[in-house]
TIPA-596903 format. One record per residue (C-alpha): x, y, z; residue in three letters. Coordinates in steps of 0.001 Angstrom, whole numbers, plus 500000, padded with zeros to 6 digits. Example, Ala and Ser with C-alpha at 12.3 -4.5 7.8 and 13.67 -1.06 7.14 Angstrom:
residues 2
512300495500507800ALA 513670498940507140SER 
END
This chain:
residues 373
898771242619761889MET 902431241840761089THR 905708242625762883LYS 906077245392760386ASN 902800247126761413SER 902957250656762547THR 900410252897764364GLN 898921253907760948TRP 898415250303759691THR 895090249888761588LYS 893864253250760624LYS 894477252594756838VAL 893045249102757045MET 889777250593758471GLU 889420253009755550GLU 886699251902753089LYS 888362253975750404ILE 892067254445751072PRO 893338257941750485LEU 889760258984749622GLN 890169262702750064TYR 893850263024748990ASP 893703264622745613TYR 896234262639743530PRO 897470265592741484ARG 897533268514743879PRO 899313270994741638HIS 896462270857739092LEU 893117270339740877ARG 889567270141739459ARG 886544269877741597LYS 884896267142739613LEU 886730263893740206TRP 886071260410741626LEU 888407258212743629ASN 888234254481742551LEU 890408253107745384ASN 888999250454747575GLY 888190246730747351ASN 888533245453743811TRP 887934241807742698SER 891207240114742042PHE 892931236944740788THR 896268235739739553ILE 896588233569736421THR 899308232203734115SER 900327234538731422ILE 899049231933728952HIS 895419232687730013GLU 893497235132727888THR 891060236094730606PHE 890376234537733998PRO 887431232329734471LYS 886635233942737814LYS 887972236544740254PHE 888312234554743433ASP 889324237141745985ARG 889627240955746793TYR 892533243310746845ILE 892698246742748371ARG 893792249286745839VAL 896249251229745769PRO 898623248805747637PHE 900974246391745820PRO 900297242708745890VAL 903181241884748092GLU 902158244350750815SER 900092243518753993TYR 897759246486753352LEU 896684245046750001SER 895167241955751756GLY 897075239656749314ILE 900683239610750674GLN 901981237153748040GLU 905043237081745823ARG 904498237065742087VAL 906858236573739146ASP 907154236850735367SER 904966233857734757SER 901888235488736221MET 899263237995735329TYR 897548240107737965LEU 893902240822737195TRP 891840243571738795TYR 888093244161738338LYS 885856246941739566LEU 882211247768738773LYS 881267251369739313PHE 878746253937738361GLN 878524257706738538ILE 875194258925739691LYS 875912262626740174SER 874318264808737566ARG 877230267149737671ALA 879169264618735548TRP 876655264811732824TYR 875720268573732695ASP 876084270267729281GLY 876600268805725834ASN 878257265370726163PRO 880215266108722959LEU 881881269033724674GLN 883667267033727441TYR 885551263650728018ARG 885895261182730880ILE 889472260561731637ILE 890705257510733698LEU 894015258057735537HIS 896444255605737049PHE 898901257237739451ASP 901332254286739371LYS 901156250617738165VAL 904181248300738033ASP 904884247331735310TYR 902975246393732041GLU 899225247532732111THR 896399246721729811VAL 893011248366730590VAL 889498247279729569TYR 886228249138730031LEU 883000247322729375ASN 884804244586727408ARG 886749247131725225HIS 890490247745725275ILE 890721251509725907VAL 894300252103724656GLY 897739250831724151LEU 899373248882726977LYS 901338251044729271HIS 905011250161730160LEU 906509251666733321GLY 906149251482736988GLY 906599254994738301TYR 904844257509736085GLU 901195258437735931PRO 899246257553732761PHE 895727258259731456SER 893099257082729078TYR 890133258782727451ASP 887364256309728201ILE 884450258391726806SER 883655256053723901PRO 882956253190726226TYR 881574254822729325PHE 877866254318730247ILE 876102257167731892ASN 874308256411735196TYR 874815252575734854LYS 877375250047735969ASP 880702250171734167ASN 883082247216734374GLU 886742248188734637LEU 889353245384734229VAL 893064245926734606VAL 895754243312733676ARG 899183243797735067VAL 902455241911734376TRP 905480242643736527ASP 908654240708735762PRO 910784242758738201SER 914456241746737717ASP 913599239131735021GLU 913116241835732482TRP 914717244934731188TYR 912978247564733189GLN 913904250257735839PRO 913255248549739156ARG 915619250073741689GLY 916450247388744363LYS 913480245173743674GLN 914438241485743136ILE 912552238205743067LEU 915236235845744521ASP 914387235762748282ILE 917913234681749082ASN 919461237822747649LYS 917140240147749543ARG 919301239544752616LYS 921840241817750973LEU 920748245158749738ILE 917696244168747770PHE 913871244319748524TYR 910616242700747790THR 909078243771744416PRO 906208246263744407CYS 903898244731741817SER 900572245767740402GLY 898569248948741168ILE 900266250991743862TRP 898896254468743165GLY 895504255993743280THR 893094255164740357VAL 890660257980739651TRP 888393259710737208LEU 887870263238736064GLU 885793265123733553ARG 887509267562731238VAL 886350269846728437PRO 887660269071724887LEU 890132271876725339VAL 891484271922728841HIS 894405272823731011ILE 896747269921730877ASP 900039270964732532ARG 901416273770734736LEU 905042274850735266GLN 906217277374737728PHE 909775278510738447GLN 910844281353740715THR 914150283292740775ARG 915329286043743172LEU 916647289269741742LEU 918233292123743685SER 914865293734744535THR 912309291561742770ASP 911125288022742455VAL 910769286644738980LEU 908054284071738265LEU 908398282064735145LYS 905307280130734270TYR 903894277998731448ARG 900306276775731264ILE 899699274148728570ASP 896369273494726960LEU 895445270203725394LYS 892876269339722760SER 891017266115722546ILE 889904265895718954ILE 886775263895718661THR 883669263436716526THR 880365261829717228SER 881502258821715212ASN 884121257994717937ASP 881452256578720178TYR 881247252782720360ARG 878394251345722307SER 879605248956725072PRO 879180245308724208ASN 878335243428727364LYS 878002240143725432ASN 881598240078724181MET 883068236931725799LYS 886763237311724936ILE 889036240142725907TYR 891267240421722887SER 894343242503722220GLU 893655242619718514LYS 892159246089718727ASN 895365247797720039PHE 896190249487716787ASP 892673250759716315LYS 892519252254719851GLN 895769254112719875LYS 894124257528719813LYS 892366256924723138TYR 895738256713725091LEU 896585260281726087LEU 900236259995726933HIS 901698258029724012VAL 904508259650721954LYS 903464263080723226ARG 905992265002721040LYS 904882263382717858GLU 901206264055718593ILE 901954267812719354LEU 903808268113716129LYS 901004266627714014LYS 898213268420715796ASN 899763271740716710LYS 896999274224717497ILE 897423277982717733ASN 895218278557720853TYR 895983282299720834GLU 894475282730717302LYS 891380280633718459LEU 890831283195721210GLY 891795281113724315PHE 892842283211727287ILE 893882282384730938LEU 892792284519733874LYS 895227283946736666ILE 894832284966740371ASN 897737284547742990ILE 896242284720746433ILE 897840285079749892GLN 896784283237753054LYS 894741286112754187ASN 892713285774750913LYS 894040289061749558LYS 895125288872745947HIS 898842289258745358LEU 898283289571741644SER 895629289192738916ASP 896654289050735360PHE 895660287568732007ILE 897701285502729637SER 896715285106725935SER 899655282888725180LYS 899090279279726420PRO 901808276647725700ASN 904513279307725825ILE 906873280166728787GLU 906187283672730122GLN 907267285646733130GLU 905998288202735622ILE 907893289957738473SER 906932291160741914PHE 908674293460744408PRO 910712291304746829LEU 909306293211749821LYS 905772292076748924ASP 906620288333748884ILE 906783285873751718SER 909668283546750665LEU 909217279815751285TRP 911542277941753640SER 911204274939755905PRO 910851277359758821GLU 908251279395756886ASN 906531277011754424PRO 904390279741752936TYR 902361278788749921LEU 900224280998747676TYR 897093279725746174ASP 896772279945742371ILE 893396280037740539ARG 893236279736736837ILE 890236280203734670ASP 890229279279730977LEU 888056281180728438TYR 887624281149724782GLN 886828284775723931ASN 884008285532726482ASP 882987281957727017ILE 884068280269730231PHE 885629276839729685ILE 887011275535733065GLU 888599276442736363HIS 891631274713738050ILE 893444275348741372ASP 897181275091742137SER 899726276647744465TYR 903228277917744544ILE 906063278629746980GLY 908409281469746080PHE 911932280268746714ARG 915248279771745016GLN 917813276943745549ILE 921277277611744248SER 924968277106744826ILE 926504280193746411CYS 929099281650748939SER 932737280616749412GLU 933406277758749808PRO 930497276685747619LYS 927468275546749515ARG 923791274826748893ILE 921784277992749395CYS 918159278638749891LEU 916888282189748923ASN 920630283286748495ASP 921584282150752069LYS 923680279105752949PRO 921429276332754224TYR 922496273212756053PHE 921006270084754469MET 920033267342756915PHE 918373264261755462GLY 917432260846756606VAL 917952257761754348LEU 914943255466754832ASP 915526251998753254GLN 912501250375754768GLY 
END
């Protein structure tokens, strides 16, 4: 233990899989998912090395290299690559039910700082990702092996303040940290996980509430996404490939899900309404009674629905009331998938004289704590 240990440090260190049951994307939940956190093989090399000769230790994902909880607790700099390796297999038949051409396996990284390259079974699965704070995902279906071991390797480079990247107060120079700066947060520092999705699936949810005089207005948008694929996309994993090469980056661009999103949408704009996709939406109270059940035939478009204010329990810190939301996706009469979400009905605004922050049209005193630890 260190002088910075807390009452939770021991508890977290004893967990075989950190954050095992904490769904990493609570606002859009699927039942079929797999947490890949835990002990990964690990090593640090020079940036001039193509691939490490061996992984000589272990790291606890998802904690940054500099942290005590990672088991490494070392400083790194721009001359180093961080290498992670995990062998995993999925034995549950639920992952393989149905036509394998009708679903894809998606690999999610919640946060990795900063530059990330991902390999599965000796194949680069997509473009390198740049950024330390946003989630990103890859379609790994072409390289995934059913029921057998899969080798996942992740290479990370984090130059911190030696590069042009958003980094907050992270800085490598230990002498400057005595001022207002902090130790960097390098490598994987968010949950790594898998999920199975249909070729057309719910990709994003947006909810916004607004109070009217006697009603509550709910604006919502539910985006569908298509993963266009053919049977020719599949590439059998090559276990004998000795060198992890970056030469395949251009060929593999299509397997990165979140690259140039706007350009992709423009090129592959699909009219889901004409194709018969509909969304059945249920908003459910804590007592399991349904507040509202309705159908939307216009995915990827902002819509709205209103409720009488007297029927709504407004959210506040004193009354943190959340409604469950269940969404089923159909194409005509064929069920595609189910997801779960939630919402709190509330409105934050500037109101009253003099102007103040208001919650649900009433002045609300803001009291916050600045934690710089």
